[in-house]
N, C-alpha and C positions, 0 to 999 in steps of 0.2 A: 965265695960261692956266687956265681952269676946265674941269674934266672933268664931264661929265654922266654920272652913274652908270648911267643907263638905256641910254646909247648905247655905252659902252665896257666892256670886260671886262678887269680888271687881274688880274695873277697872284695867286692866293690866293682869288679869288672863284669861287664855283661857278655854272656856267651852269644856268639852269633847264631842265629837260627838257621839250622840246616833244613832244607825242604824235606818233609816226610813223604814217603810214598803214599799216594791217595788210595784208600781202600774203598772202592765203590761196592755197594750192595748189589749183588747179582741175583736176579730172580731164580728161584729153584726151578728145575725142569719138571714138567709134569710126568706122572707115571705112564705106563703103557696105554692106559685107557684115556689119557689126556686130563687126568684129575690132579688137583693139588689137595693135599691132605692136611688136616689139623685135628688135634686131640684135645678135648676139654674135660676137666674134672671139677665137680662141685659136690661137697658132702660125700655121699657114696655113689654118685652117678658118674658115668663115663660116657662121653659122646665122641664118636668117630665121624668126622665131617669131611666130605669130598665135594669140591667145587670145580666147575669148569665153565668157560664162557658159554652162554646160552640165552634162552628166552625167559628165564625167571622162575623156573619150577623150584618148589621147595617141598621135598619129600622127607618125612621123618618116620622111620620104622615102617616103610611101605604104606604110609597113610599120607593124606594131604595135610599140609601144615595146620590149617584151621580145624581139621578134625582131630588132630593129636593134641594141640594146646588149645583148649576151649576158652580159657580166660584171656581177656584182651591185654592185661598187663604182661602175661607170659608171651603173647604174640608180639607185643611191642618190644619186649626185651630181646627176643630172638632176632628180629630184623634191625635192631639198633646199630650193629656193626656195619651193615650194608648201607644204612642211611648216613653213617659217618663218612663213608668213602664214596658216596653218590653211586652206589652199585646196585640199586634196586632195579630189578628186571634185566640185569646184565649177566647174571650167573645162574646156572642150574646147580642146585644144592641138594645133596643126598646125605642124610644123617642117620646113623645107627646109634641109639642111646639106650642104655640099660642101667638098672639099679636106682635106688633111691625113690623119691617122690617127684611130683610134677615140677615143683619149684627148683629142686636140685637138678633135674634134667634140663630145665630151661637155662639155668646158669651154666651148666656144662656145655650146652649147645652154643651159647654166646661165646664162651672162651674158645671152643673148637672152631667156630666160624671165623673169629678174629685171627686165630693162628693160621688158618687156611688162607685167608685174605692176605696176611703178611707174607706167606710163602709165595703167593701168586705175584704180588708186586711189593717190593720193599719200600716203595714210596708211600704206601698206606700206613706205615708204622706210626708216623707222627699223629695222624688223625685218630688211629685206634688207641694210641697211648693216651692222648688227651681225653678221650672218652672213658678211659679206664677199662677198656675191653680186653687188654692183654694181661691184666693182673689176675692171678689165681686167687680166689677167695678161700683162704685157708681155714675158715671156721668149721669146726666139726662138733658133733654132739659130745658133751662131756660124759664120761663114764659114770656109772652108778658106783657109789662108795658103800663099803660094808657098814652096817649099823645105821643106815639111812634108808628112807623110802625111795628116794631118787638120787640124783647126783648131789644135790644140796639140801633137799627137803628132808627134815627130820620126822620121826614118828611123833604123834601127838604126845605132849607131856602133861601128866596129871599130877598136881602137887599132893592131893589127898585121895 
């Protein structure tokens, strides 16, 4: 049996690299209104974020940004994805957020904003990924168990 070296590959031979077609990330097209969308979730909060190039407006549930998130660490969290891509003052951002509490809503807004920025320009993905803004925080409240006061807390035990 003769082996043709062009047809078979034996152990120890290196296969020649064939050039792979390059897959370039193309930016998603905006919707009819010129917006790029992103959806974020955290605990039981859901944020729908729309961005478009503009003067830097940030409206959350038809309120000013600083009127909706009063605490400075929530405000810093929400604008962190913009700082990561040097996009402060370059986008008009409109957010509809519902459910959960203030911290969950801030976390959902961060994820939604990061996803919208990623859809706007795929070159932002590396900076957003490095900051951890594209990762969904999957922690949820643990359910209450039967025979216990809360999820893990037992009723008080009395020996006598």
